[in-house]
ROMARKE-549984 format. One record per residue: x negated, y negated, z of N, C-alpha, C in turn. Coordinates in steps of 0.02 Angstrom, whole numbers, plus 50000, padded with zeros to 5 digits. Each point is the difference from the previous one (the first is absolute). Example, Ala and Ser with C-alpha at 12.3 -4.5 7.8 and 13.67 -1.06 7.14 Angstrom:
493405028450390500454994150000499554994050000 500184994749964499584994150003500394994550037 
END
This chain:
460314619056401500515002149952500475004950033 500644999149991500495004750026499985006249958 499765005450029499925006049961500645003849990 500484998950042500625003749991500574995950027 500595002749989500614996750023500445005450031 499935001150066500355005550032500644998050033 500174993649999500624998050031500585002149956 500605000950029500565002749963500164995749939 500115003349944500184996549939500764999249996 500214994449972500724998749993500275004649945 500585003350011500295004349948500094996149936 499765002949945500044996849935500395004649953 500294997249946500345004249951499535005249972 500225006249999499565005549980499995000849924 499505003849977499955001449929499654994549961 499865001649937499664995249957500434993849988 500655001149989500444994349989500034995450060 500015003050060499994996050061499364996150007 499445003249982499354996650004499984994149952 500235001149938500004994649950500474994450021 500585001950027500484995050023499714995750056 499665003250048499694996350054499434995649974 499645002549951499454996149970500284993849965 500545000949963500304994449964500274994850050 500295002450055500264995450050499464996150036 499375002549999499454996650034499714994349958 500154999949935499734994849957500284993150019 499574995150000500224993150012499544995349963 500244993949989499624995349959499354997850032 499985000050067499384997950033499445004949985 500165006550002499495005049986499764999549928 500474998849954499834999449929499544993949990 500184994450029499604993949992499305001050030 499975003250058499355000950033499535004349958 500255005849976499575004449961499814997049933 500474996649967499844996849937499514994350008 500034996650057499534994650013499295002750007 499945005750036499335003150006499755002449932 500455002949960499815002149933499784994149957 500354994450005499814994049963499314997650021 499865000350064499344998050024499455004449971 500125006750000499525004649970499894998549926 500554998749964499954998749928499614993649986 500154994750036499644993749989499265000650018 499855003650053499305001050019499625003649945 500295005449975499665003849947499944995949936 500514996049985499974995949939499464994650005 499954996950057499484994950010499305002949998 499935006350022499355003249999499795002549931 500484999949953499845002649933499584995149958 499924993850024499564995249966500264997849933 499575000849947500174997749933500575003949969 500145006050027500555004149973500674998450031 500034994750041500624998250035500494996549953 500335004049959500504997349954500695000650030 500494996549971500685000550024500285006949989 499795003249946500225006949986499765004750055 499384999150022499735004050054500374998650065 500164993650012500374998350060500685003350001 500345000149942500655003349995499945007550015 499485003049974499885007150013499895001350074 499584996050031499855001050071500614998850044 500414995049982500614998850038500475005949996 500095002749939500435005949991499735005950038 499345001049995499685005750033500104999750076 499864994250029500074999450072500735000050023 500454997449958500715000250017500255007150005 499785004249952500205007150001499725003450063 499364998650015499705003050059500354997750064 500184993650003500344997350059500685003450009 500365001149945500655003550005499915007050027 499505003549974499875006950024499815000150074 499604995150020499794999750070500594998550045 500444995549978500594998450041500435006250010 500135003649945500395006250006499655005150044 499335000349995499625004750041500054998250074 499964993550015500054997850070500685001750029 500534998649962500675001550025500115007650006 499735003849952500075007350003499625002850060 499404997450012499625002350057500344998450066 500284994050004500354998050061500625004350011 500355001649946500595004250006499815007150022 499425002449974499775006650020499835000250075 499694994650025499844999750071500654999850041 500494996449976500654999950035500305007050005 499855004249951500285006850000499565004950036 499494997550035499605004450043499315001649975 499794997249943499335001349975499484996650043 499415003050003499424996850030499794994149957 499814994450032499814994049963499425001349953 499505003550024499415001449958500195004349941 500435004950011500225004349945500394995949948 500454995850023500384995849954499544995449961 499514997150034499534995549967499625003649945 499735005850014499625003749950500435001949940 500615002250013500445002149944500174994049956 500194994450030500214994349959499404996949963 499414999950031499424997349967499815004249939 499985006650009499845004449944500524999549945 500644999950019500534999549949499964993449963 499894994650037499974993449968499404999549954 499435002750021499404999849959500115003849935 500315005850002500135004049940500484996349953 500554997550028500484996549959499714993649970 499584996750039499704993849975499525001449943 499605005450005499545001749946500395001549936 500565003650007500405001649941500334993749972 500254995750043500334993849977499504995449965 499404999650026499494995749969499805002749932 499995006549993499835003149935500544998349949 500645000250021500544998249955499994992549984 499834996050050499994992849990499464997949950 499465003749999499464998349954500225000549927 500515004249987500245000749932500294993549972 500284995950044500294993749977499494994449995 499405001150027499484994949997499375003049968 500105004049948499435003349969499514995349968 500224993949985499544995249967499484997350049 500135000350065499514997450048499765005450048 500385005450006499815005450046500025006649961 499445003349993499995006449964500355005450041 500215005249965500305005750035499525002850051 500245001550058499575002150055499885007549997 499395001850018499835007050006500135002450071 499815006250012500135002950066499604996450054 499394997849982499584996650050500334993450022 500274996349952500324993750017500655001150038 500365005249982500615001650037499845002150072 499455003750007499795001850068499814993850039 499694995149966499834993750033500634996450022 500525000049957500644997050019500305003550061 499935006650001500265004050055499694997850066 499354999450002499664998250062500094992650017 500034995849948500104992850013500674998750035 500515003449977500664999150031499995002150073 499655005450014499955002350069499604995350044 499464997149972499574995650039500334993250010 500264997049946500274993350004500654999750040 500425005049990500664999950031500075004850059 499515004450008500065004950054500034996850069 499584994950010500014996650065500674996650013 500284997149947500664996850007500525005150021 499995005949968500485005250017499905002450072 499385001050020499875002450067500234995050053 499854993649989500224994850047500764999850004 500335000549943500734999749999500315005950038 499765006149987500285005950033499894999750076 499404997950021499874999550072500414994550032 500094994549964500404994550027500735002150008 500275003549951500695002350005500095005050057 499515004550007500045004950054499974996650068 499564995150007499944996450063500644996150015 500304997149948500634996350010500565004650024 500045006049971500525004750022499885002450071 499365001150017499845002250067500184994650051 499854993849983500164994450045500764999450008 500365000949946500734999750004500285005550044 499695006049996500225005550043499874998550073 499404997250014499844998350070500484994850027 500174995149959500484994950022500685002950012 500225004649956500655003150009500015004350064 499465003650013499965004050061500024995750062 499644994349997499994995550057500694997050013 500354998049946500674997350008500475005350028 499925006249978500425005450025499875001250074 499364999750020499835000950071500294994450043 499944993849976500284994450037500765000450005 500325002249947500725000750001500215005450050 499615005550003500155005350048499924997550072 499474996050012499914997250066500574995250018 500234996149951500554995550013500635003850019 500125005649965500595004150016499965002950070 499395002250019499915002950067500124994750054 499724994149989500104994650049500734998150005 500344999649942500714998350000500415005250038 499825006449989500385005350034499874999850075 499384998350019499844999650072500394994350033 500034994449966500384994350027500745001750005 500265003449949500705001950002500145004950057 499535004850010500095004850054499974996650068 499534995250005499944996550064500624995950015 500304997049948500604996150010500585004450023 500035006149973500555004550020499925002550072 499375000350024499885002650067500044994550053 499954993849977500024994550048500714997150006 500214998750061500624996550012499814992750010 500094996049946499784993150002500344996050056 500645001350009500354996450053499715001650069 499845006550009499705002050064499324996950010 499604999849946499334997050004500054992650017 500454996649967500094992850014500224998950072 500455004350023500244999350069499435001250050 499595005149986499445001350046499484994349998 499884997349940499544994349996500264994150041 500654998949995500304994550038499925001350075 500115006250022499935001750071499284999150023 499525002349958499304999350019499814992650005 500244996149954499864992850001500284996950064 500615002050017500304997450061499615002050062 499745006150000499615002250058499354996050006 499684998649943499384996050003500144992950023 500564997349975500174993250020500144999750075 500365005150025500165000250072499425002250043 499465002549969499415002150039500095006650034 500435004549974500105006550031499375004249991 499845003950050499415004449997500105005649951 500635001649983500145005649955499954997949927 499844993749985499994997649931499495003749958 499405001050028499485003549962500205007149985 500305003350048500215006949989500545000549947 500484995250001500535000049951499724999049930 499504995549995499694998749934499645006349975 499645003450045499665006249980500495005349978 500575000550035500515004949980500274998449930 500114993649986500254998149934499495001649945 499374998550014499475001549952499965007549987 500055004150052499975007249993500585002649958 500594997050012500595002049961499904998549925 499744994049985499884998249931499485004449968 499465001650036499485004449973500275007049986 500435002450045500285006749990500445000149938 500374994649988500434999649941499595000049936 499464996050000499584999549940499635006649988 499765003150054499655006449992500475005449974 500614999850023500495004949975500154999049927 500004993749977500144998749929499415002049957 499384999950029499405001949962499935007549994 500345003750044499905007350002500185003249934 500524997549967500205003149937499664997049940 499554995150011499674996749944499254999450014 499695005450024499304999750019499535001549943 500275001049942499575001349942499854993449964 499384997850003499814993849967499765001549930 500264996749949499785001349932499264998849993 499665004649968499294999549991499854997949929 499444996649993499784997749934499815005949957 500255000249940499805005449954499294999049978 499665005649992499334999649974500025000149925 499694994949969499984999749927499505005149975 500205003649949499565005149971499614997049942 499355000150008499584997249948499715005749958 
END
């Protein structure tokens, strides 16, 4: 489990209004469908396990109950992720959103029971406490997996961005070295010397090898001179975990 998120957080709109605005902007239909699907699965499972009491009225109650819980969990997941983006520790965000969701869910289920009083009696404190812990157990793992997955995705994106930046810096250095080498080399002179060396080899002159060595030394000196001002090689940034 990723216990913390120490990599730099992206600047976010400050204040409560900025937090709510960022939370609203994170909502999407895929997340809604996913959480409601899990809630539907929980409701159908509980309804099938009720045996002879599995009436349509009970099914409607369970669907409403789990739909409310799924909505609260979705908001909790997005709020926890936004808190991590703003620099919170993942474990801290997880504990806060789980406790908040469990409290809100217990209160929401108590209010929901009022509309289904014919099949569900008003809940006491013990039953509300059970709702509190059930929300944390059933949905807590989902929240933890989501927060860790989002943190890992942001960390991977940062590593990729750093790697692209390093490669771009290396490309700029290589380009500058080539440009410097081109300015230090007289291409016409190099071509002329190559032609002379070729002629010497063809004619079998004893000085051909020496002329070739002189040309190679000249080229090496030019390249070395162009590297002198660009001897700093970009280094890979260390990712902070």
